[in-house]
C-alpha positions in Angstrom: 102.3 98.1 104.6 104.7 95.2 105.0 108.1 95.6 103.4 110.0 93.0 101.5 113.2 93.2 103.5 115.7 91.6 101.2 114.6 93.8 98.3 115.1 96.9 100.5 118.5 95.7 101.6 119.5 94.8 98.0 118.3 98.2 96.7 120.6 100.0 99.2 123.6 97.9 98.3 123.0 98.7 94.6 122.9 102.4 95.5 126.1 102.1 97.4 127.9 100.2 94.5 126.8 102.9 92.1 128.1 105.7 94.3 131.3 103.8 94.9 131.8 103.3 91.2 131.1 106.9 90.3 133.5 108.2 93.0 136.2 105.8 91.8 136.0 106.7 88.1 134.5 110.2 88.1 134.7 111.5 84.5 135.3 108.0 83.1 132.2 106.6 84.8 129.8 104.8 82.4 126.3 104.3 83.8 125.3 101.4 81.5 128.3 99.4 82.3 128.1 100.1 86.0 124.5 98.9 86.1 125.4 95.7 84.4 128.2 94.9 86.8 126.1 95.8 89.8 123.4 93.4 88.7 126.0 90.6 88.2 127.5 91.3 91.6 124.3 91.3 93.5 123.1 88.1 91.7 126.3 86.3 92.8 127.0 87.9 96.1 123.5 87.9 97.6 121.7 85.3 95.6 124.6 82.8 95.4 124.1 82.5 91.6 126.7 81.2 89.2 129.4 78.5 89.4 130.3 77.4 92.9 133.5 75.6 92.4 135.8 78.1 94.0 137.2 77.6 97.5 136.7 81.2 98.5 133.4 82.9 97.9 134.9 86.1 96.6 136.6 84.2 93.8 133.2 82.8 92.8 131.7 86.3 92.7 134.7 87.5 90.7 134.1 84.7 88.2 130.5 85.9 87.8 131.8 89.4 87.1 134.3 88.2 84.6 131.5 86.3 82.8 129.4 89.5 82.6 132.5 91.4 81.3 132.9 88.9 78.4 129.2 89.2 77.6 129.5 93.0 77.5 132.6 92.7 75.3 130.7 90.7 72.8 127.8 93.1 72.8 129.7 96.4 72.6 133.0 95.4 70.9 136.7 95.7 71.6 136.5 99.5 71.8 135.1 99.3 75.3 137.4 96.6 76.6 139.7 99.0 78.6 136.8 100.5 80.7 135.2 97.1 81.1 138.4 95.7 82.5 138.9 98.6 84.8 135.4 98.3 86.3 136.0 94.6 86.8 139.2 95.2 88.6 137.7 97.9 90.8 135.4 95.2 92.3 138.5 93.7 94.1 138.2 96.7 96.4 134.4 96.2 96.8 135.1 92.7 98.2 136.8 94.2 101.2 134.1 96.8 101.8 131.2 94.3 101.5 132.7 91.7 103.8 133.9 89.1 101.3 137.4 89.7 102.4 138.7 91.0 105.7 139.4 94.7 105.5 142.5 96.0 107.3 142.5 99.5 108.9 140.1 101.6 107.0 142.3 104.6 106.5 145.2 102.4 105.3 142.7 100.6 102.9 141.4 103.8 101.5 144.9 105.2 101.1 145.9 102.1 99.1 142.7 102.3 97.1 143.4 105.9 96.0 147.1 105.1 95.3 146.1 102.1 93.1 143.5 104.2 91.4 146.2 106.6 90.2 149.0 104.1 89.5 147.1 101.0 88.1 144.0 102.6 86.6 145.5 105.8 85.2 142.8 108.0 86.7 143.3 111.6 87.7 143.9 112.7 91.2 141.1 114.4 93.1 141.3 116.6 96.2 140.1 115.0 99.4 139.1 111.8 97.7 140.4 109.8 100.7 137.9 111.6 103.0 135.0 111.1 100.5 135.7 107.3 100.3 135.9 107.0 104.1 132.7 108.8 104.5 131.0 106.7 101.9 132.2 103.4 103.3 131.4 104.4 106.9 127.9 105.2 105.7 127.6 101.8 104.2 128.8 100.1 107.4 126.3 102.2 109.4 123.4 101.2 107.1 124.2 97.5 107.5 124.4 97.8 111.3 121.2 99.8 111.6 119.3 97.6 109.2 120.2 94.3 111.0 119.6 95.7 114.4 116.5 97.9 113.8 114.0 95.0 114.1 115.1 93.8 117.5 112.3 93.8 120.1 112.1 93.7 123.8 108.9 91.6 123.6 109.8 89.1 120.9 112.8 87.0 120.0 113.6 83.9 117.9 114.5 80.7 119.6 116.7 78.9 117.0 117.9 75.4 117.6 119.7 73.0 115.3 117.9 69.7 114.5 120.2 66.9 115.8 121.9 64.9 113.0 120.4 67.0 110.2 122.9 69.2 108.3 122.1 72.9 108.3 118.5 72.5 109.5 117.2 74.7 112.4 113.9 74.8 114.2 112.6 78.3 114.8 110.0 79.4 117.4 108.9 82.9 118.3 109.3 83.6 122.0 107.4 86.4 123.8 107.9 88.3 127.0 104.7 89.9 128.2 103.1 90.5 131.6 99.7 88.8 131.9 97.2 89.0 134.6 97.4 86.2 137.2 93.8 85.2 136.4 94.9 83.7 133.1 96.5 80.3 133.3 99.6 79.4 131.2 97.5 77.0 129.2 95.0 79.7 128.2 97.8 82.1 127.3 99.4 79.5 125.0 96.1 78.7 123.3 95.4 82.4 122.6 99.0 82.9 121.4 99.0 80.0 119.0 95.5 80.2 117.5 93.4 82.6 115.4 94.3 86.2 114.6 97.0 86.3 117.2 98.7 83.4 115.6 98.5 85.0 112.2 99.9 88.3 113.4 102.6 86.4 115.2 103.6 84.9 111.9 104.3 88.4 110.5 106.6 89.2 113.4 108.4 85.8 113.2 108.9 86.1 109.5 110.3 89.6 109.8 112.8 88.6 112.5 113.7 85.4 110.6 114.2 87.3 107.3 116.6 89.6 109.0 118.5 86.6 110.4 118.7 85.2 106.9 120.0 88.5 105.6 122.6 88.4 108.3 123.6 84.9 107.2 123.9 86.0 103.5 125.8 89.1 104.5 128.3 86.6 106.2 128.3 84.4 103.0 126.3 81.6 104.7 123.7 80.3 102.2 123.4 76.8 103.6 121.4 77.2 106.8 117.7 76.3 106.5 115.1 77.5 109.0 111.9 75.5 109.6 109.1 77.7 111.1 105.4 77.3 111.7 102.7 78.5 109.3 99.2 79.6 110.4 96.8 77.5 108.4 94.0 80.0 108.9 95.8 82.4 106.5 94.6 80.2 103.6 91.2 81.7 104.1 92.5 85.3 104.1 94.2 86.0 100.8 95.2 89.5 101.6 96.7 88.7 105.0 98.4 85.6 103.4 100.1 87.8 100.8 101.0 90.3 103.5 102.7 87.6 105.6 104.6 86.1 102.7 105.6 89.4 101.0 108.2 89.9 103.8 110.4 87.2 102.4 109.2 87.0 98.8 112.7 86.8 97.4 114.7 83.9 95.9 117.6 84.1 98.3 115.4 84.2 101.4 112.8 81.7 100.1 115.7 79.2 99.7 116.4 79.5 103.5 112.9 79.6 105.1 110.8 76.4 105.2 107.2 76.7 106.3 105.9 73.8 108.4 102.3 72.6 107.8 100.3 69.7 109.0 99.4 66.9 106.6 95.7 67.4 107.2 96.1 71.1 106.0 97.9 69.8 102.9 94.9 67.6 102.1 92.5 70.5 102.5 94.7 73.2 100.9 96.7 71.2 98.4 96.0 73.5 95.5 96.9 76.7 97.4 100.1 75.1 98.8 101.2 73.8 95.3 100.7 77.3 93.9 102.9 78.8 96.7 105.5 76.2 96.0 105.3 77.2 92.3 106.0 80.8 93.5 109.2 79.7 95.2 108.0 79.2 98.8 109.1 76.0 100.5 107.2 73.8 102.9 107.9 71.0 105.3 105.1 68.6 106.1 104.3 67.3 109.6 102.9 63.8 109.8 101.0 62.4 112.8 99.7 59.0 113.8 96.7 59.4 111.5 98.8 59.3 108.4 98.7 55.9 106.6 102.4 55.2 106.0 103.3 53.4 102.9 105.7 54.0 100.0 103.1 55.2 97.6 101.7 57.8 100.1 105.2 59.0 101.0 106.2 59.5 97.4 103.2 61.7 97.0 105.0 64.1 99.3 108.0 64.6 97.0 107.3 68.3 96.7 108.4 68.7 100.4 112.1 68.7 101.1 111.5 67.8 104.8 109.1 65.4 106.5 108.6 65.8 110.2 107.4 62.8 112.1 106.9 61.9 115.8 110.1 60.7 117.6 108.3 57.5 118.7 105.3 55.4 117.7 104.1 53.4 114.7 104.4 56.4 112.2 108.1 56.8 113.1 108.8 53.1 112.9 107.1 52.7 109.4 108.8 55.9 108.1 112.2 54.6 109.3 111.7 51.4 107.3 111.0 53.4 104.1 113.3 56.4 104.7 116.0 55.2 102.3 113.5 54.8 99.5 112.1 58.4 99.5 113.7 61.7 98.4 112.7 63.7 101.5 114.9 64.6 104.5 113.1 63.0 107.5 113.3 64.8 110.9 112.1 63.0 114.0 110.9 66.0 115.9 108.0 65.7 118.4 
């Protein structure tokens, strides 16, 4: 069964945040408040939700946590203000652990954390707490490293190249490294690789590797990069396999970064299915060829696509260039 990778990653982060909060507060730990803060943190940290006016991303995340604190104060009353303030302030340590700020030497960091816990939070001293925090944090680091590296393959890799002159847009292709019998020509191998069931299965591999790349971006606080990757049109006739392929990155944060490329002729045939997927949050780029009748009316019918890809040369490119400033799409002259 195909796993939704971002949901798996996010779930583990939530478990870590809960364990960190419980270890920090011990007897003063409040499950309900902890859960609320974890939700607010993940929404802002990994989904880039909330106000984005701050210069440093960690201050944006902290602003989202403050907003959740104020909401909880209104709901539960002033009686719980002290513990709500303490949990909020604890997250300034989380920023270092989760890569929002650069952590100094870990042992020095944990020593400072435990000292501040006593002096600034008024919490009781616990034997060997330093060692427990170090073990917890190292486990979190190890999870991240294992997760981001566990999908690497000797046979497959992504070729990611930036589109010239287009901000934050990258072309993605799946490369393979297999030994084939000499009786097969390169042309035949490419045809098999890019058609039918092989092409569909290749999508699953590509989407898995690309989703991990997106999680790596998000982990590094980079939400701007967009990846344009091919989509197998035969999947529209195989609902179960289509759902299996797309389940990998069925997540708001990942869907914002992955753009599926389709041919215009496929859009004509499968318009209803594509519009439904767009309604579910998936994003598409449309590829125009010389058969497309370029005029302003036809181009504006493509407003649901953020990107339009056209040939680098030829009549289609010339006509699109004339109208480019009058449409809402980002035009990429690609092939």
